[in-house]
N, C-alpha and C positions, 0 to 999 in steps of 0.2 A: 442595403441591409445585410445581404448575403456576404458582401465583402467585409463589413464590419465584424460580423460573427466569425468569419474566417480569421481575421487578424486577432480577435480576442481569444479564441480557443487555441490558436497556435502560439500566441504569446504566453498563455498559461502553461503550455507544454514546454516552452523554452525555459521559463522559470523553474518548473518542476525538474527538468533534466539537469540544469546547472546546479541546483541545490543538492539533488541526490548524488550526482557523481562526485561533487566536491566533498560532501560529508562522508561518503563511504570510503573514499581514498584517505581521508584524514583519520577515520576510525575503523580500520579494516577488521579489527578483532571483535567489534560489536555491531556488525552490520544489521542484524535483526532488530536490535534495540534502537539504533539510529534511524533506520527506515520507519520503524513503528512510530517514533516520535514525529518525524517529518510528515509522514502520511496522515498521522492523526491530527496534527494541527492544520493540515490542508483541509481535512474533513470538517474542522470547526470554523474555518475561515469564513464560510458563507454566513454562519450565525453571528460571527463577530462583526462583519460589515453590516449585517442587518441591524444590529444594536446601534451602531454608529449612525445609520440612516434614521432610525426611529428617534434617537435622542437629539440629533442636531438638525437634520435636513427635512424630515417628513413634514408636510406631504409634497415637497418640491423635489422632483427627481433630477432636474438639470444640474444644480450645484453638486448633488451627490455623484452624478456621473463624471463631472469635472474632477472631483476629489479622487474617484477611482482611477481616472486617467493620469493623474499627476503624482499621487502619493506612492504607489508601488515603484515607479521608475526612480523617484527620489531615494527610496530605501535601497534600491539596487546600486545606485551611484555611490551612496555613502558606504555601503557594505564593501565596495571594491577597495576602499582604503584600509580595511581592517582584516578581511578574510584572506587567509594565506594557507599554503600547505603546512602541515604539522608532521613532524617526525613521530612515528609510533614510539611508545615508551619501551625501553629495553626490558623492563619487568613490569608486569601489570600492576597498577597502583589501585588499592582498594578505594582511594579517594575518588577515582574516576567512576567506579561503580556506584558510589554514594551519590555522585552528582547526577548520574542517569536516573537513579531512584528518585531523587528530588524532582527531576524534570517530569517523571511519570506521575508523581503525586500532584504536581502543579497542573498537569494536563487533566487528570481525573477531577480535581477540584473545579477547574474551569468548565469542563463538560457538564458536571452536575449543576453548577451555577447557571449556565446557559439554558439547560433543560428546564430548570425551575422558572427562569425568566420567560422563556417561550410559552410555557403552559400558563403562567400568570397573565401574560399579555393576550393569550388566546381566549381565556375564559372571562377576563375582566377588562374594563376600560381603565387604562393606566394613563395618568397625566404625564405631560412632557417632562415636568420637573423630576418625577419619579424615574422616568426612562433615562434622564441624564445622570441621576444618581447610580442607577444600575450600570450604565456605561462606565462611570468613573471607577466603580469597584472592579469591573471587568478589566480595565486598563491596568489597575494596580496588580491584578493577578498575572497579567501578561508581562509585567516588568520583573517578575520573580526570576525567570531564567537569566536575566542580565546580572542579577546579584549572585547567582550560583557561579557564573563564569568568572567572577572577580575573587573567588576563593583563593587564598594564598597558596594552596597546594596545587594550583593549576600550572604545573611545570612538566615538560616532557624532555627526556634525554635524547641526545643525538644518537643515531644508530649507525653501526658499521657493518660492512658486508660479511664479516666473519661471525656475526651473531646468528642465533637460531630463529630470528624473526621471519615471518612470511614476506617481509618487504626489505628490499635492499636498494642501494643507489647504483646507478650505472657509472662506469668510469668517467664518462663525459660529465655527468652531474657532479661527481666528486671534484673533477678538475675545475669546474666553473662555480663550485660551492652553491649549487642550487638546492634548496631545501624541499624538493618535491619527491617524496617516496613513490616508487612505482612497484607494481606487483612483480614478483619473481614468478617464473613458470611453476605454479604449484603442482602441476602434474608431474614435472620432473622431480621436484622435491619429495613428493609422495612416493614416487618410484624408488628414490634413494632410501627413504625411510623404511619401505618394505623390503628393499634389497633384492627385488626380483624383476623389476622393470615391467611388471604387468599389473597395472592398476585398473584399467577399464578398457572398453572397446576392443577386447580380444588380444591384448598384448601377450607375448610369450615370455616365460621366465628366462631371464638372462638376455633379453633383446635390448638393443640400445634405446635409451629413453627418448632420443630425438627422432625415432623412426615414425612416430605417430602421435598426433595431438591427443591428449587425454583430458577428460573432464577435469576442470580446475585450472587448465591452462588459459592463456589469453587468446581467445578465438577472435577472428574477424567475423563480420556479419556473414560473409560468403561461406566461411568455414562452418559457422554455427548452423546455417539453414540446411546444410548437408547431413546433419545428424538427426537421428530419430528422437533424441532427447529434446531438442528444440521444438519439434512439432508436437510431441506429447504435451509439453508445457503450453504451447500455443493453443492446442485444441482444448485442453482442460480449462484454460483461462477463458476461452470463448464460451464454453458451457457454463461456467460458474458466474463470471461477471456479466455475460450477456443476459442470462436469465435473471440475475439480480437487478440489473438496470431496468429490465422489462417490468419486474414487479414494482420497483420504486417509481418508475414513470407512470404506471397505471394505478398506483395506490389510491389516489383521490377518487378516480373514476370508479374503481372497484368498490370503495366504501360507499360512494353515492348510489351505486346499483343495489347495494344491500340496505339502503336507507339508514346508514350509520351516521351519527352526528359527531363522531370522534376523529374526523379527518386530521385536525390539528394535532391531536395526541399521537396518531399513527406516524405522522411526519416527524414529530419531535423524537419519538422513540427510534425511528430509523436513523435519524441524524446522529443522535447521541451514541447509539450502539454501533453505528458505522465507525465512529471515532474509537470506541472501546475495542472494536475488532481490530482496527489498524494498530492500536497501541499494544493491546494484549498479545496478539499473535506474534509480534516481533520479540517481545520479552520472553514469552513461554518457549517459543521455538529455539531461541538463542540459548536459553538455560539448558534444555534437554540436549541440544546439539553439542554444547561444550561438556556436559556432564557424561553423556553416554554415546555420543556420535549418532543420535537419532536423525535420520535424513529429514531435511526441511520439507520435502514433498509429502511426508507423512501427515504433516499438519494441513497442507493443502487438501489432502484426501479427507481429513476430518471436517474441514469447513465446507468442502463441496457436498459432503453428506448432510451437513446442517442446512445448507441452502436447499437441497432436495426436500428435507423435512419441512422447511418453511413453506415451500410450494404446496406440499400436501395439506398443511394447515390452512393456507389460503383457499385451496380447492374445497375444503370442508364447508366453507361459507358460514361457519358458526361465529357470530359476532364476538363472543368472549375469547375465541381462539385467535382472532385477528391481532390482538395485542402481542401474544407470544410469537406469531408469525412475523410481525413487524420487527420485533427484537432480533429474531433469528436471521432474517434477511439482511438487516443492517449489520449485524455482527459478522456474518459470513462474507458479505460483499466487501466490507472494509478489510477483513483479514486477507482476502485474496490478493489485494494490491500490495500489502506489505510482504507477504510470503513470496509472491512472484518476483518482486524486485530483489530480495535477498537470495532467492534460489538461483535466478539467472546470473547474478554476479558471482556466485560460488561455482557454478558449473562452467561458465564461459569467460570468467575473468572480468577485471575492471578496465582494462586498457581501451576497449571499444564498447564500454557499457552503454553509453548514450545511444548509440545506434541500435544495439541489441534490445535495450529496454523499450524504446519507442516502437520497434518493429513488433515485439511481443504484444504491446498495448493495442495494436491494430485488431487483435483477436476480440477484444471487448467491443469494438465498433462493429465488427462483422456479426458477432453473436447478438448484440443488441438490435441491429437492423433486421436480422432474420427473424428473431423471436418477437420483437416488438411490432414491427411493421407488417411482416409477412404472416405472422402467426396470430398474435393477440389482436391486432387491428382487423385482420380479415375475419376471425371468428366472432369478434364483437359486432362487426357490421352484419354478419350473417344472422346472428341472433336478433338484432334490432330489426332487420328486414323481415324475418320470419314472424315477429310480433307486430309488424307494421307500425313501429314507433321510431322516433328519432333517437331517443336515448334508451338503451337496454336496461331493464330492471329485472332483478332476481339473480339467484346463484348461478344460473346457467350461462350468464354473460361471460364469466372468466373461468369457470370450472375446468373445461376441457383444456384451456390454455395452460393452467397451472399443473394439470396432470401430465401434459406433454413436457413441460419444463422440468418436472420432477424426474421424468424418464431421461431427459437430456443430461441432468446432473448425475444420474446413475451411470450413463455412458462415460461421462467425464471422470467418474470415480474409477472406472475400469482402466482408463488411460493413465491415471495417477498411480494405480497399483503397479502398472508396468514401469512407470518412471521411478517409483520407489525401489523396485527390484534392480533397476539398472544403476542407481546411484548409491545403493546401500554401502558398498565397499569404499566408494569415494568419500562419503561423509565420515565413515569410520576412520579413514586415514587422515582426513582434514582435522578431525578431533585429536588424533594422536600428534599431529604436527603442531597444532596450537598448544597442546599440553607440553610438548618439548620446548616451545619457545618461551614458556613462562619462567 
C-alpha cells in the first residue's frame, strides 16, 4: 500500500509539473492568470471525480479505481498530439484577455455549482438519476473551455529576436525552425533598461551585466539555493501551507470535538474557497503587477496574514466563527500555491522551473509534518490523556495548536516583508520591461 501511495502521489506531481511548465512558457506575460486557472481546476478536480463516482460507480469502488487508473493516462496520450509550444504575440491582443476572463467565469460557475451539489448531497438523500443529471451538467460546463479555444481570433504571430519581447529564439532554434520560445536573461534586459547594470544583489552602477546573476535570470537549482530570496520564499511557504494543511486535515476532528454537526459544510467551504483563492490570487496579483509593478510577494504577505487570522478564529472555538475560519483557511491556502509558483518563476526564471518549483514544494511537506504530527497530534493526545478519554472533547483540544500556528504565520509574514524589500526594484523593472514590449 505504501508503494501504491508513493506511485500515486508522485504521478500527480509529474502531471502538475508538466502542465505548469508548459503553460507558463506558452503564456509568459500572463503567468499569474495561467497558474491561477491551472491550480484552481486542480483544486476542483477532487470534487469533479467525486461526482463521477456518485453518478456512475457508487457504491462499487473497484470499477471507479480502474477508471482513475486509465482515464488520466489516455488524456495525457491524446494531449501529446495537440499541445505544442506557442510563440508569444508580438503585440498583446485584447482577445486573449477576454478568453482568460471567460475561463475565469467558467471556473467560478463550476465552483459554485459543485458547492451547491455537495451541500445538497450532504443534507438530503439524492437518487442516482438525479446525481447523473448533476454530472451531465457538470460535464457541459467543463466543455466550455474547449469552445473558447476555437475562437477565430486564436492566432499568434511569430516573434523575431529584434523585438522588445521578453522571449527570443536562440540561433540554433532559428536554424532548425523550432517553435519553442525560451526566456532571455531578464536580469540582463532589466539592467539594460535601467542603464546602470545594478538591478539587485548589490550590483554596482556601470558594472558588466554578466558579472553576477540577478533575480529574473534563469537560475539553476544549485544557484537558487545559494540565495537568501529562495530560502525566504521556502520558509514562508512552509509556514503558510504547512499550517493551512494542518487546519484542513484536522477540520473534521476539530468540529467533532466542539460537537458541531456542520462538518460537511466546513469541508465544502474549504474546498470551494481553496479554488477561489487559487483563481483570484493569480488574477489580482497579475493586474497590480502589470499596472503598478507591485511585487507578487506582497500578496503572499497578505494571504499569510489571512491564514494567521483564520487560525485565531479557529482558536476562539466559537461555532459561528468556524464558518468564516473555514473560508479564510481555504482562501489563503489556495492562494499560497498560485502565488508561490508565479513568484518563483519570475525570480529564478523558467528554464529550470520544474526543479525549482518542486524543491520549493518540499516546504509544505516539512511544515505540515512538523505542525500536524509533532504539534497538533501531540497536543491533542496530551489533552485526551489528561481527561482520561480516547477522543478529546472541548475547545482546549486544538486551541493551543491554532494559537501557535497563528504565531508561525506571523513569523512567516516577517520573512515575506524581507522578501518584498529585496524584490521591489526587480518587479518595478519587470513591469517597465513588459510595458515596453507591448
